[in-house]
Structures are given as structure tokens and as C-alpha cells.
C-alpha positions in Angstrom: -15.0 -17.0 17.4 -16.1 -15.8 20.8 -16.2 -12.2 21.9 -15.2 -11.2 25.5 -18.0 -10.8 28.0 -19.6 -7.3 27.8 -18.4 -6.8 24.2 -20.8 -6.5 21.3 -18.2 -8.2 19.0 -18.0 -5.2 16.7 -14.3 -4.3 16.6 -14.2 -2.3 13.4 -11.6 0.3 12.6 -12.3 3.9 13.6 -9.7 5.2 11.1 -11.0 6.7 7.8 -9.5 4.9 4.7 -6.7 7.1 3.3 -6.2 7.4 -0.5 -3.2 5.6 -1.9 -0.5 7.9 -3.3 2.2 6.8 -5.7 5.5 7.8 -4.0 7.2 8.2 -7.4 4.7 10.4 -9.5 2.1 11.5 -6.9 -0.9 9.7 -8.6 -3.8 9.2 -6.3 -6.3 6.4 -5.9 -9.3 6.6 -3.6 -9.4 2.8 -3.3 -6.9 -0.1 -3.5 -6.0 -1.0 -7.1 -4.8 -4.5 -8.0 -2.4 -3.1 -10.6 -0.5 -1.0 -8.0 2.6 -2.3 -6.3 3.1 -2.2 -2.6 6.6 -2.2 -1.1 8.0 -2.0 2.4 11.2 0.0 2.6 12.9 0.9 5.9 9.7 -0.4 7.7 7.4 2.0 5.8 4.7 0.7 3.4 4.8 2.7 0.1 2.8 2.3 -3.1 3.6 2.7 -6.8 1.0 3.3 -9.5 0.7 0.8 -12.4 2.7 3.1 -14.8 5.6 3.6 -12.4 5.6 -0.1 -11.6 5.6 -1.1 -15.2 8.5 1.4 -16.0 10.6 0.0 -13.2 9.7 -3.7 -13.3 13.3 -5.0 -13.6 14.4 -2.9 -10.6 11.4 -4.2 -8.6 12.1 -7.8 -9.5 15.8 -7.2 -8.6 14.6 -6.1 -5.2 16.3 -2.7 -5.5 15.1 0.0 -3.2 13.2 2.7 -5.0 16.1 5.2 -4.3 18.1 3.2 -6.9 15.5 3.6 -9.7 
């Protein structure tokens, strides 16, 4: 891949990584967890911890919005 003239090619993000927060119980994780569930509801990305995901697995598989859980 080629960088534009006058560019050093370093286009990293200036934003600090934010901790993930479970929208159901409020659990926090400083880094992404493979056991957490990510959902996009009404155009907003939300996360559920592994416990809340496990407890509501059928609703998640049925594609119900979290408001119905």
C-alpha cells in the first residue's frame, strides 16, 4: 500500500481505547473479551458480558432486541 506524498504512513488512532461495559449488568472489561457479545441496536454498538449473554442466549439467537429480554 502506498502513502500519499508528504505522509509518513502512520495513520494510527488518536482515541484512547475505552473499557467495554455490559449494558445489562454494568460489568467492565479493560480489553476486548472473546466471550462477550456485541450487538448493534438502533445503530448503536452495545456489549453484553459472558454471564448476561449466556443467560439470554435464546433471545439473542432469536434476534430479539435486548429491550425484550
